[in-house]
C-alpha positions as CSV (number, residue, x, y, z in Angstrom):
1,M,98.1,92.9,93.6
2,S,95.7,95.7,94.7
3,Q,92.0,94.9,94.4
4,K,90.6,98.3,95.2
5,N,87.0,97.4,94.3
6,A,86.7,94.6,96.9
7,S,84.7,95.6,100.0
8,I,86.0,94.8,103.5
9,G,83.3,92.2,103.8
10,Q,84.4,90.5,100.7
11,I,88.1,90.6,101.8
12,I,87.1,89.1,105.2
13,R,85.2,86.3,103.5
14,R,88.3,85.6,101.4
15,I,90.4,85.5,104.5
16,R,88.0,83.0,106.1
17,A,88.4,80.9,103.0
18,R,92.2,81.1,103.4
19,E,92.7,83.4,100.4
20,I,95.1,85.8,102.2
21,S,97.0,88.6,100.6
22,P,100.6,89.0,102.0
23,I,100.3,92.8,102.2
24,F,97.3,94.9,103.4
25,A,97.2,98.7,103.5
26,L,94.7,99.9,106.1
27,Y,94.1,103.6,105.5
28,G,91.6,105.9,107.3
29,G,92.0,105.4,111.1
30,D,88.8,103.7,112.4
31,S,90.5,101.7,115.2
32,F,87.4,99.5,115.7
33,L,87.4,98.3,112.1
34,E,91.2,97.8,112.3
35,D,90.9,95.6,115.4
36,Y,88.0,93.6,113.9
37,F,90.0,93.0,110.7
38,L,93.1,92.0,112.6
39,Q,91.1,89.5,114.7
40,E,89.7,87.8,111.6
41,L,93.1,87.7,109.9
42,S,94.7,86.2,113.1
43,K,92.1,83.5,113.4
44,S,92.6,82.4,109.8
45,F,96.3,83.0,109.1
46,L,97.9,82.2,112.5
47,K,95.4,79.7,113.8
48,E,96.6,80.5,117.4
49,K,100.1,79.3,116.6
50,G,102.0,82.2,115.1
51,V,103.2,85.6,116.3
52,K,101.7,89.1,116.0
53,L,104.3,91.9,116.1
54,H,103.3,95.6,116.5
55,L,105.7,98.3,115.3
56,S,105.2,102.0,115.2
57,L,107.8,104.1,113.2
58,D,107.4,107.1,115.5
59,Q,109.2,104.8,118.1
60,D,110.7,101.9,116.3
61,S,113.6,102.2,113.8
62,E,113.4,101.3,110.1
63,E,116.3,98.9,110.8
64,K,114.0,97.0,113.2
65,L,111.2,96.8,110.6
66,F,113.5,95.5,107.9
67,G,115.2,93.1,110.3
68,E,111.8,91.6,111.2
69,L,110.8,91.4,107.5
70,S,114.0,89.6,106.5
71,A,114.2,87.3,109.5
72,I,114.2,83.7,108.5
73,S,112.4,81.2,110.9
74,M,113.9,77.7,111.0
75,F,110.4,76.3,111.6
76,E,108.6,78.6,109.0
77,E,106.6,80.2,111.8
78,K,103.8,82.4,110.5
79,R,103.8,86.0,111.6
80,I,101.6,89.1,111.2
81,I,103.6,92.3,111.4
82,I,101.5,95.5,112.0
83,V,103.3,98.7,111.2
84,R,101.8,102.1,112.2
85,E,102.9,105.6,111.5
86,I,104.3,104.5,108.1
87,K,104.8,108.1,106.9
88,K,107.6,108.4,109.5
89,L,109.6,106.1,107.3
90,R,111.3,109.2,105.7
91,S,114.5,108.0,104.2
92,K,114.4,107.5,100.4
93,T,116.4,104.2,100.8
94,G,113.9,102.9,103.4
95,R,110.9,103.8,101.3
96,Q,112.4,102.1,98.2
97,E,113.3,99.0,100.3
98,L,109.7,98.7,101.6
99,I,108.2,98.9,98.1
100,K,110.8,96.3,97.0
101,Y,109.7,94.0,99.8
102,I,106.0,94.6,99.1
103,K,106.6,93.5,95.5
104,S,108.3,90.3,96.6
105,P,107.1,89.4,100.1
106,N,107.9,86.6,102.5
107,P,105.0,84.0,102.2
108,N,105.1,83.3,106.0
109,I,104.5,86.9,106.9
110,V,101.4,89.0,106.4
111,L,102.3,92.7,106.6
112,L,99.6,95.2,107.7
113,I,100.6,98.8,106.9
114,I,98.4,101.2,108.8
115,S,97.9,104.9,108.1
116,A,95.4,107.1,110.1
117,E,95.0,109.2,106.9
118,F,93.4,108.1,103.6
119,D,95.6,110.3,101.5
120,M,96.3,109.2,97.9
121,R,97.9,112.6,97.1
122,N,100.8,111.4,99.1
123,S,103.0,109.5,96.6
124,F,104.4,107.1,99.2
125,L,101.0,106.0,100.6
126,K,99.7,105.7,97.0
127,N,102.6,103.5,96.0
128,I,102.0,101.2,98.9
129,A,98.3,101.1,98.1
130,D,98.9,100.3,94.4
131,N,101.0,97.3,95.3
132,S,98.9,95.8,98.1
133,Q,95.4,95.0,99.1
134,L,93.9,98.4,100.1
135,L,91.2,98.6,102.8
136,D,89.3,101.8,103.4
137,M,89.2,102.2,107.2
138,R,87.6,105.6,107.4
139,T,84.5,105.9,109.6
140,P,81.9,104.9,107.0
141,F,79.1,106.9,105.5
142,E,75.7,105.9,106.8
143,N,75.0,103.4,103.9
144,K,78.4,101.8,104.2
145,M,78.2,101.7,108.0
146,K,74.9,99.7,107.7
147,E,76.7,97.1,105.6
148,W,79.5,96.9,108.1
149,V,77.3,96.7,111.1
150,Q,75.1,94.0,109.5
151,F,78.2,92.0,108.6
152,I,79.7,92.2,112.2
153,I,76.5,91.5,114.1
154,K,75.6,88.6,111.8
155,S,79.1,87.1,112.7
156,R,78.2,87.5,116.4
157,E,74.8,85.9,115.8
158,I,72.7,88.9,116.9
159,K,69.3,89.1,115.3
160,I,67.9,92.6,114.6
161,T,65.3,94.1,112.3
162,I,66.2,96.6,109.6
163,A,64.1,99.3,111.3
164,A,65.9,98.8,114.6
165,L,69.3,98.8,112.9
166,D,68.5,102.1,111.2
167,Y,67.6,103.5,114.7
168,F,71.0,102.5,116.1
169,I,72.9,104.0,113.2
170,Q,70.9,107.3,113.3
171,T,71.4,107.5,117.1
172,Y,74.9,106.3,117.6
173,G,76.4,106.6,114.1
174,D,79.4,108.8,115.0
175,S,81.5,105.6,114.9
176,T,81.1,101.9,114.1
177,A,82.2,100.9,117.6
178,H,79.5,103.0,119.2
179,V,76.8,101.4,117.1
180,I,78.0,97.9,117.7
181,N,78.5,98.4,121.4
182,E,74.9,99.8,121.8
183,I,73.4,96.8,119.8
184,E,75.4,94.3,121.9
185,K,74.2,96.0,125.1
186,V,70.6,95.6,124.1
187,S,71.2,92.1,122.9
188,L,72.6,91.1,126.4
189,L,69.5,92.7,128.0
190,L,67.0,90.9,125.7
191,G,68.7,87.6,125.5
192,D,68.1,85.4,122.4
193,V,65.4,87.6,121.0
194,E,65.3,89.6,117.8
195,I,65.9,93.3,118.5
196,D,63.1,95.4,117.1
197,E,61.8,98.9,117.7
198,N,59.1,97.7,120.1
199,N,61.4,95.9,122.5
200,I,64.0,98.7,122.4
201,E,61.3,101.2,123.6
202,K,60.4,98.9,126.5
203,L,64.0,98.9,127.8
204,D,64.8,101.4,130.6
205,G,67.3,104.0,129.5
206,F,66.8,103.7,125.8
207,D,64.8,106.8,125.1
208,R,65.8,108.6,122.0
209,V,68.8,110.8,123.0
210,F,70.4,113.1,120.5
211,Q,74.0,114.2,120.5
212,M,75.5,117.4,119.3
213,W,76.7,115.9,116.0
214,H,73.1,115.1,115.1
215,L,72.3,118.8,115.1
216,Q,75.4,119.6,113.1
217,D,74.4,117.0,110.5
218,S,70.7,118.0,110.2
219,L,71.6,121.7,109.9
220,G,74.4,120.9,107.4
221,K,71.6,119.2,105.3
222,K,69.2,122.1,106.0
223,E,66.6,119.7,107.4
224,L,64.1,122.0,109.2
225,Q,61.9,119.6,111.2
226,P,64.6,117.2,112.4
227,S,66.8,120.2,113.4
228,L,64.0,121.7,115.5
229,E,63.3,118.3,117.1
230,I,67.0,117.6,117.8
231,A,67.6,121.1,119.3
232,A,64.6,120.8,121.5
233,S,65.8,117.4,122.8
234,L,69.3,118.7,123.4
235,T,68.0,121.7,125.5
236,E,65.5,119.5,127.4
237,N,68.3,117.1,128.3
238,G,70.5,119.8,129.7
239,T,72.6,121.1,126.8
240,K,73.1,124.8,127.3
241,F,72.7,127.4,124.4
242,P,76.4,128.5,124.5
243,Q,77.5,124.8,123.9
244,I,75.1,124.6,120.9
245,L,76.4,127.9,119.6
246,V,80.0,127.0,119.8
247,N,79.5,123.6,118.0
248,L,77.6,125.4,115.2
249,V,80.5,127.9,114.9
250,Y,82.9,124.9,114.5
251,L,80.7,123.4,111.7
252,Y,80.2,126.7,109.7
253,Q,83.7,127.8,110.1
254,Q,84.9,124.5,108.6
255,L,82.4,124.9,105.8
256,L,83.5,128.5,105.1
257,W,87.2,127.5,105.0
258,K,86.2,124.6,102.6
259,K,84.3,127.1,100.4
260,M,87.4,129.3,100.3
261,G,89.7,126.4,99.5
262,Q,91.5,126.7,102.8
263,Y,90.2,123.6,104.6
264,K,92.9,121.6,106.3
265,P,91.4,119.1,108.8
266,M,94.4,119.0,111.2
267,G,94.2,118.8,115.0
268,F,91.0,119.7,116.8
269,T,88.3,121.0,114.5
270,G,85.2,120.6,116.8
271,I,83.5,118.2,114.4
272,N,83.7,114.4,114.4
273,K,84.7,112.1,111.6
274,I,81.2,111.6,110.3
275,I,80.6,115.3,110.0
276,T,84.0,115.8,108.5
277,S,83.2,113.2,105.9
278,N,79.9,114.9,105.0
279,L,81.4,118.4,104.6
280,S,81.4,118.1,100.8
281,R,77.7,117.1,100.8
282,Y,76.8,120.1,103.1
283,D,78.9,122.5,101.0
284,K,76.7,122.0,98.0
285,G,73.7,123.5,99.9
286,Y,75.4,126.8,100.8
287,T,76.8,129.8,99.0
288,H,79.8,131.7,100.3
289,N,77.5,134.6,101.1
290,E,75.1,132.3,103.1
291,L,78.0,130.9,105.2
292,M,79.1,134.5,106.0
293,Q,75.6,135.3,107.1
294,V,75.2,132.2,109.3
295,I,78.5,133.1,111.1
296,Q,77.4,136.7,111.6
297,E,74.1,135.4,112.9
298,L,75.9,133.1,115.4
299,R,78.0,136.1,116.6
300,K,74.9,138.2,117.1
301,L,73.2,135.4,119.1
302,D,76.3,135.0,121.2
303,V,76.1,138.7,122.2
304,L,72.3,138.5,122.7
305,S,72.4,135.4,124.9
306,K,74.9,137.1,127.2
307,S,73.0,140.4,127.4
308,T,69.3,139.4,127.6
309,S,67.2,136.9,129.5
310,I,65.4,135.5,126.4
311,N,64.8,131.8,126.9
312,E,67.0,129.4,124.9
313,A,64.2,128.0,122.7
314,S,63.4,131.6,121.5
315,L,67.0,132.0,120.4
316,I,67.5,128.5,118.8
317,Q,64.3,128.1,116.8
318,P,64.5,131.3,114.7
319,L,68.2,130.6,114.0
320,I,67.3,127.1,112.7
321,V,64.5,128.5,110.5
322,K,66.9,131.1,109.1
323,I,69.6,128.6,108.3
324,C,67.3,126.0,106.7
325,K,65.2,128.5,104.8
326,N,68.0,130.8,103.9
327,Q,66.0,133.8,105.3
328,Y,68.1,136.4,107.0
329,V,66.7,139.8,108.0
């Protein structure tokens, strides 16, 4: 049943054409993409007549889940059952019963199994994915995010140039929701006009504003000029040096752990999903020794910033050059 090569856009087009799989596995945890997908599925499958039932196995029992899956409606009422925290279904019998149901589902039910993790090393999650329509709901890489955003804004009849779309993704690309929300905001201000770089610049409050993750990303890639520009913008807009320092420590600590084979992204890491998803890409540009040197440099600067009155630009700029050029003295 699983069609792993289908993009979410292709699957949504199939849903709109009433080609609907009885089981979907939504893995990765981007809540905006989950909600968007559920809206499209509900419109096509339920047509405002059926029922949506939300279950979460950290609160609801497996008996309740299987009771709902086996319930017979006298009127063949269509239902969408959304199940979160699926890994909390821990009993061997329960897991076997779920796989058995997935292989022979009720045609009046569409089952959405949601996992915040995209973890195919987990045999239970993999077994579900192998027997259902798998959707990758991780916050997308930049190229995939562009595809997603284009798909969604087209369905909302918003006109935007490619250059303007690139601007929104570069500026707000920490999540799909953030990009879409900002584009919709501009669309409301402009009315029925194509969004382009010129009319964005004319709007009050839409100056280029960088966020901390932009600096983490450009330094992760060792991009000298963008890193200097972003750091200058951050300090000009009120970001203090200790705040920059601690966020760079988060990034390079994660990279060092990854290099040492000890990376376990659990709980608070100090880096968002887009930076987390790019760690392997950054990792290729650094040796173990370099990462040790960067962390030592950050420690030295922490002491220096507290013990001298050197201005922040004089601390940040040499650091950025050292990291991007791998020149430590």
